N, C-alpha and C positions, 0 to 999 in steps of 0.2 A: 500691119500684122507683126506680132512679136516673133522675131526670128528663132526664138528658142521653143515656140509652141509645138512644132512637130516632134521635138525631142521629148517634151513633157508628156504629150499625148502617147507617144510610144512607150514611155516608162509606165504610164498609168495602165496601158493596155496589157502589159506583161509584168505585173508587180511582183510575182512570186518566183520568177526564174532566177536562180542564183548564178553568180558568175562562175566561169570554169575554174578560176583560181580558188574560189571558196570551196568548190567541190573537191579540188585536189588537196585542200588542207583538212577536210573533214575526215575523221577516222572512221573506217568501215568497221563498226563494232562487231557485227556478226562474223565477218571474216577473221577479225582479230581473235575472237573467242573460240570459234569452231576449229581453227587450225591447232588449238591446244587441247582438243578433246582427248582424254586418256583412253588408250585402247589396250586391252589385255588379250594375249593369245595362249595363256596357260594359267593354271591356278598359282597365284602368287600370294602367299600368306602375309607378305609385307605390304601389299598394296590393294587391299579390298576397296571397293568403291561404295560411296554412301549417297543417299538422297535425304533431303531434310528441308526444314524451313526456319531454323533458328530456335524453335520451341521443341522440336522433335526431329529425330534422325533414325534412319534405318541403314545398317551396313550389311552388304551382301557379298557372297562369294561369286564365282564365275557363272553360277546358274541364275544369278539375278535375285536369288533368295538366300536363305541361311541353311543350305542343304548339307554342306560338308564342313561342320564347325571345328572338328578336331584339329586339322592342320593349322588353324588360325589361333588356337587357344594361347600358345606361348608367344605369338607374335602380336597380331591385332585381332582381338576377339570380335566376333560378329554379334553386336548387341542392337537392341531396340531401346532407345532411351529418350527421356523427355525432361522438361524443366520441373514438372510437378511430381515425377515418380520417385519418391523417397520412402525409405523404410527404416524403422529402428527395431533392433532386436529386443526381446524382453529385458527389463531393467529391474530385477527384484531388489537390488541393493539401493535403488533410488539415486544413482549417480547423477550429478548435475554440476554445472559450472558454479552455481551459487553455493554448493556444499563442498566444492573442491578444496583441497588443502594446498594453498598457495605457498610457494617458496619465497622467503623474504630476502631482499637484496638492499645493500646500502646504497643510497642515492642522495648525495649532498646533505648529509646529516640526518636522514630519516630512513625508515625501512619501508620498502615498497614490495607488494606481493605480485608474483608472476606465476602463471600456470606452467611451471617447468616440468614437463613430463619426463619420467625416468623409466627405463625398461623394468618390467615387473610390477609396475603400478597398475592395479586392475581398474581403478577409477579413470585414470588417464587413458588407458587402452580402450575402455568402453566409450569414453567421450570422443576419442579420435575416430573410432569406427562408426559412430552413430550420430545422426542419421546417415545413411549411405544411399547412393543412387541405385535404382533397380534396373534390371533388364526386364522390360515389360512383357516380352513374349517372343518366341521364335516362330518364324514363318518359313517353311522349308518345302522343297519338292520331295516327294516319295517316289523314287524311280526303281522299277523292278525289271530285271532281265527276263528274257523268255524262259530261262531255266528256273525262275522263281527267286533267284538270289537278289539281295539288295545291291544297289549300285555303290561303287567306290569312286573316289576321284580319278583313279587310273582308267576307269571305264569311259571317261569323256574324251572326245577328240574334236578336231576342227573347231576349237574354241575361238570365238571372237566376241569380246565384250567391249562396248563403247559407251561412255558417259557423254551424253549430248548436253554440254554445259549451257548452251543458249536456250534450251527448252526444258531443262531439268528432268530429263528422262534417261533411264539406264536400259540399254539394249543388250541382251545376252543371247548368243547363239552357240549351239554345240551339237555334236552327234553323240547319240547314245544307242547302243545295241542296233546300229544300222539305221536309225531314224533321226531326223533333225528336230531339234527343239528350239523354239524362239520364245523368249520371255522379255516382257517390257515392264519395268518397275518404276513407279512414280510416287512421289510424296505430294500430298495436297498442300497448297501454299499457306493455308490458314488452319487446318485441322491436323490432329495427330492421327493421320490416316495414310495407309499405303494402298495403292491401286495396282493391280497386276493383271496382265493379259498373257496367257500361255497358248501357243499354237504348236501342235505336234500330232502326228498320227498316234502317238502313245496315249494321248488323252482318250481317244476313241476305243482303244483296246484294253483299257483298264490298267495300264502299266505306268501311268503318271497320275499321281494324286498330290494333294497338298496337306501337309501336316502343320497344325497349330499347337504349340506346346508352351507351358508356363512353368518357370522355375521358382524356387524359393530364392529370395534376394540374398546377396552377399556383398560385403564391403570390398571384396577382392577385385582384381583386375577384370574378371569376366562378368562381374555384377550378378552372378547366378550361381546357385548351388543346386545341382540336379540330384543330389544324394539324399534329400530329405522330403520325399513325397508326403510323408505323414504330418509335416509341420505346417501345412497350408491346405486350403481347399479351393477347388475350381468347380463351379456349378454351371452346367450348360442348360440354357432354355431356348426353345425354338418357337417364338410367338407367332411366326408366320412362315410360309414357304419361302425358302431362299434366304433365311436369316438365322443367325446363331448368336445369342447373347451369353457372354461369359462373366460370371461374378467371381471375383478373387478375394479371398479372406486370408490375410497373412499377418498373424498376430493382431496388432491393433490397426493395421493398414488394410484399406479396401481399394481395389482398383477394378476396372471393367474393360471389356473388349467386346467388339461386335464385328462379325463377318457377314457380308451380304454378297450374294451372287445371283446373276440372271441365268447363267447356263444351267440346264437341268442337272442337278447334282444332289447328293445327300451327305450329311455329316454324322459321324458316329464317334463315340468315345472309345479310346483304346486303353493303353496303360493310364494310370492316374495322371491327370493334367495334360494328356496327349489326345488330340482330336484329329480325325482324318476327314478331309473334304474330298469326296469321290465323285467325279463327273459321270453322268450316265454314258454308257457305251455308245459308240457311233458319233459322239461329239468330237469335232476337230479342234476345238478351242475351249478355254476356260477363262472367264473374266470374274474377278472378285475384288472386293475391297475389305480392308480390316482396319478398324479404328480402335484407339485406346483412349481412356479417359479416367479421371479420378472420381467421376460420378456416373451413374447409370446413363447409358446413351439412349436418348429418346428420339423419335422421329426418323425420317428417312436419311440415308447417307448418300452423298454424291457417288455416282457410279464411275466406272473407269473412264469413260469418254469425258464426263464433266471434270474429273480430276485432271486428266491430261490437258484439256483446254485451259483450265485454271492455272496449271503449272506453267504452261507455255507462255501465257500472258504475263504471269508473275516474273519469270526469268527474262523474257524480252525486255520488260520494264526495268528490271535490275541492271541489265547490261547497258541499256541505252541512256540511263540517267547517271548523274554523278560524273566522275572523272574517268579518263582512259589514257593509256600510254601505249604507243605502237613502236615496236623496235624493228619493224620489217625493213626499214631503210638504213639500218646500221650495218656496217661492214666488219665491226669487231666480232670475232668468232664467238665471244662470250654472250653476245646480245640475245641470241635465240633461246639459250637456256634461261637467261634472266626473264625473258618474256614468258616462257612456260611457267616458271615459278610464280610470277606475278599474277597471271590469269588464274591458275589453279588455287592460289592462296586467297584470291577474292571469293571464289566459289566456296572454299572450305570454311572461311570465317563467316560467310553469310549463312551457311547451314548449321554451323557448330557454335558460333559465338554471338549471334545477333538475336538474343532472346531476352526474356524478362528477368533473368538472373545473371549475375556475372558468370562466365563460363569456367568449367574446370579445365585444367591444362590439356586434357584429352577431349574436350568438348562433350558431345553427345555420342561419342563412339564407344568408349568403355571407361571403366573406373580407373582413375589415378587418385592417390590420396583419398580413397574411400568415396570418390565421387564429389568431394567437396571442392570449392573453388578457392583460389589464392588471390586475395585482393591486391597484392602488389603486382600480380600479373594482369590485372584487369586493364591497365593502361596498354600493355603490349598487345593484348587481344583486340581492343576496341577503339583506342584513340584514332587509329587509322581511318575508321569510318568517317570521322569528321573531315579529315584531310582529303578524302576521296569524294567529298560533298555528298555523303550519305549519312548525315548527322542523325537522322531518325533511327538508324540501326544502333547507334550508341545510346540514344535517349531511351530506348526500350528498357535498358537495365538500370538507369539512374534512379527511378523511384525506390529501388532497393535500399539506397542509403537513407532516404527519408523514413522508410518503413522500419529500419533497424536503428534509427537514431536514438531512441530511448535505451536500447541495449548498449550502444557505444557510449552514451553519456554515463550510464551506470558503471561501465567498466572504468572510465576515467575517474569517476568519483571514488570508486573503491580504492584506486591507487593514489588518491589525494590530488588529482588534477582537475582542472576545469574543462568544459567543452566535451567533445566526443572523441574517444580513442577507438579507431576502427580496427576490427579483427584482421587476422591474416588468413589462416586456414578456416574458412567459415562455412556455415550451413545456411539454409534459407531463413532461419530465424535470427541470424546475426551472431550466433554463439561462436566464440573462438575455440580452437582445439588445443589442448595441452601439448606442449612441444618444447624441446630444449632450444629451439631457434625461433619459431614463429612469433610467440608473444613478445619477443624482444626487438623485432624489426620495427622500424619507424618509417621506411621510405614509401609505404602505402598511404601514410597519413595525409600528405598533401594532394593525393590523386583526385579526390572529389572536387577540389578547387580547380584543378586543371580541366576536368570534364566540364565544370560549370562555365569556365572561360571559353572553351570550345563551343559550347552552346550559345553563349553571348555573341561570339564572333559570327556564328551562322545566322542567328536571328536576334539581334539586339532589341531589347524592349522590356516593358514592365512585366510581361508575362514570364519571360525567362528569369528575370530578377526574383519574382515572387516564388517561382517553382524551386529555385536553387538556394535562396538566401540562407535558410536555416542550416542547411548542410555546410555551406561556405563558412558561415560565421562560427558555428560550433566546431568545425575543423580547425579554424584559426585560433579559437579560444584554447583548444588543447595544445596546439603548437606553441603558443606563447607561454602557456602554463608549464609545459614540459621543459622549455629552455630554462636553465638554472643560472643565476647570477653568481659568478665566481671570479674574484679578483677584478671586479669592475668590467666584466665581459660576460656575455651569455654563452653557455656551452650546452651541447647535446650529449646526454649520457654522462657517466654510466648509470645503470646497465644499458647496454646498447648492442644490438646485433646489426652490423652493417649489411648493405645490399650485397657486398662481397663477404660471404659468410665464412670467413677464415680467421676471425679474431675473437679473443675471449670476451664474452658479453659483459662480465662483471667489472672489467677495467677499461673497455673501449670508450673513447670520447671523440666527438667532433669529426665525423666522417666528411670527406670533401663533398661528395654528392649530396649527402643529407643536409649539410649546411647551405649549399647552393639552393636546394629545393626549398628549404625553410624560408630563405630570403625571398625567393620568387613568389612563393605561395602567400606569405604574409603581406607582401606588397600588393599582390593581386586582390587579396581579401579587402585591403584598404580601398582599392579602386571600386570594389563592389559597394562599400559604404558610401563612397562619393556618388556613385550612380543612383543610389537610393536616396540621395540628398540627406545622408546621415553624417555626423561628424566622424572623422577618423578616430579609431580606437587608440587612446593614448598609450596603453600598455603595449600594444603591438608595435607602435612606433618606437617605444623605448627598447624593445627587444631588437628591432631592426637596426637601431643606431649602435647598439653595443654587441651585436652578434659577432662571434669569433670569425676572423678571416679564414679563408681556405688554407689548409696546412701545406707548406712547401718545404722540401729539403733538396738541396743541391740543384735548384732550378727546376724541380719537377713537383707536380702535385702528387701527394701520396694518398693512400686510402683513408687515413685518419691521422689526427694529431698524435694519437698514441701508437701509431704504426709508422714511424719514420723509416723503418727498414723494409717498407713494402717491396722495393725493387731488389732487395737482397734475399728475402725469405718468402714473400707472399704473392707470387705472380701466377696464381691459379684462380679459378672461378671467375667472377665478373670483374673486368677492369672498370669498375663503376665510377672512378674519379673522372673518366672521360665524359660521362653523362652530364657533368656540370655545364659543358658547352657542346651541345648536340641534342640530347634529350631536352635540355633546358637551353634558353637563349644566352646563358653565361653570366648570371648575376654574381658580381664579385670576382669574375675570372679575368686573368691577364692572358690575352690570346697567345702571346709568344711562349709563356710558360706552358700553356696547354698544348701548343704545337710540339714543344720539346717532349712533353709527356706522351703525346700521341706516338711520336717516333720511337720513344723508348719502349712503349707497349708493343708496337708493331715488330720491333726487333727481338724482344726478349720474353714476351709473355708466353706462358705455356698454353698454347691454343688447343691442345687435346683436352684440356680440362675446363674449357669454356662452355657456354650454353647457347641455345639457338637464337636468342635475341642479342647476343654480344656482338656478333659481326655487324648486324644492322646498326646497333648503337654506335659502334666505332665509325661506321660509314657516315652517320649523322655528324659526328665530330669533325671528320675530315672534310665534309661538305662545307660546314660553317667556317672552317679555316681556309677555304679556297683551294683544297686539294682534291679535285673531282676524280682523278685517276685512282687515288688511294681509296676513295669512297666506293667506286665500282669494284675495285679489287677485293675490298672487304666483303661486299655483298656476295661475291662468288668464291671467297677463300675456301680452299680445300682443307677442311677440318672435319673430324669425326661427327660433330654435332651441327654442321652447316650444310648437310646434304639434303636433297629433296627427292623423294621417291616418285615412282611413276604416277601415283595418285595425287602427288603434290604435297604429301605430308613430310614433316621435318623430324626425322628420328634423332634420338638423343643418346645412342650408343649404350643403352641400358635396357634391361628386359621390361621394366615397368613403364618406360616411356618410348615405345616405338613410334609414337607420334607426339608432337609438341606444338600446339597451336600458338603459343606466344612467339615462336619463331616465325610462323607465317604472318602474324599480325605485325611483328617488328619489321619484317621485310617490306610489307606494304607501307608502313609508316615512313621508313627510310626512303623508299622510292617516291612516295608522294612528296616528301620534303625536297628531294633532289630534283623532281620534276616541276613542282609548284612553288618552290622557294620558301622563304621564311621572312619574318618581319625585318625590314631593312635590306632585303636582297637587292642588289643592283638590277636595273631594268633589263633583264635578258631572259630568254626562255631556258627552261631546264637548267638552272644554275649549278646543280650538283653533278651534272654529267660533263665529261670532257668535251672540249671544243677543238678536237684534233681531226675532225672530218670523218671519224669512224663511228661516232655516236650521234647519228642524225635521228634522235628520238622525236616523235611527234606526241605532244601531250596537250590535253584539253580538260578543263573543268576542275582543276585542283584548287584547294584552298591553301593559302600559305600557312606555314606552321608558326606558332608564337616565337 
């Protein structure tokens, strides 16, 4: 008898029992996430909580709905927004980018037109403002005191509001007029629908009702103008008991909403565009759902219970797939705050940034830059999804580039370039917005090649190549065409606005970061040619061979060749030269020169004037240079724009950006890189974190960064 047979039989009898060591290594994802659930005990206009699904989001006050909006207006407005909800104001003058009067700039012996918006230009102002994202509608509690007076925020007490991140539900409790109110608010995982359950004695005595109201859209921060009731119409239809259908006509825009409830209740119109859902007396609870759509809503809607079950399943799956990092075994006192930021940033980018369009900088919370999205920020919002092994969340928005490819090609052709020139401040149709800065930026141009490469790394194969090849090759065509041959070398600009927006666009040339990104992206596009068994593009190779070297002065990388005095005069805004080794793997970079540049930036940069993605970008550079303590310190550096509020949002110390999702995405990208490594990383766990015994991070599931 084989002496190993008893051992083999024992193994076969218990094949699914993991070892204790394996159990100890596995991260308890539910514990990790739930210990970071945000909890509010008072109305905090800087930290409202949101529920959403990437295509739609609803932001609530401490009642769980949008009851007390006024305190939030100047801070974080309470909006209901979607990817489809856009509106344009009347355009009697027929303004369009095709008819826009472009400003001409000298560029290597020829004149090139740019949409350089100047204050007072009515065409540019209209085109910047339109289309703009809408606030789809407000859902609020209508609370009445025994005296008959309407409630104020000061009338609430014993507030406890908790966002259950692991299940995607918002739980709100408070006392009002001597009675307890409980509200549970949930977003459907696949529909633009909010489900609500309210429990309170106030429901039964008629002092708690629900108000649905609809504003005229606005390009401003609130996305709503409540002062123009005559400029739009809202029609109520009640096709059956327990259902209300709303048809909205706003200039040339139509939108629809439907509310459904099972609790005995009635709905009636109040002031124009305001409707009150009143439960029958003696009811102790009210359940309802409210859906929004660009077309009339037909068929039944999922009820509260179905929505809750669907949301719980969705969020359980979100948190248990992909990567995770656990800081609970770290003894460095900064680790717990870093974990809080990381967990909350995953939730926020999932509900705000993981949709079918690139996100605006404030996601689906409220309007920034008229609700439009900035394509140079798309990387900071969403590249992290690939590094956290959630590539599907990035891929949702990539068809946008194929959809607007003809617009980008026409823009390049108008300027005399080949390929596709991608817009900066864009709308769903791909139109750029006139600006003294945006149309001159180029660092968003290589982004689609980077996204395509992330997709290839996640699932290499013919399907990926076919899906992305047109965007990759048209992007590279523009990049090669934009580079101008001057004195036997290729240069970028002028005109050129650097990522560090501090230099005159009509004379700036050869940004350090831009040159490095050009080199990396053109070489990557050539790899795509080879993967498709196509010959390398001769012109791209010619540009690569003669592309200008990265500009250096006194042993430091400067912002641009035309800005040798960077470290004397221009140490504000983004220290973008560091991105050449950090954001990028360092094409054409000398590591010791970059190390000296890093230390100069750390010592002398004006950190009060940086942005939310700058500290994570610098952390990436430090990590690649083998300085993990610097990397961690940068992630948590105390600067005005590197803070994270109770709800996880990253404010930017300015009224129009009390939240800034590129900061959240950048944090996640940097942490993913530090935990999962990058191409060529030495074989060790979490190479970007210190090995001093204080940073015992446990990480699993990360994809290495290029």
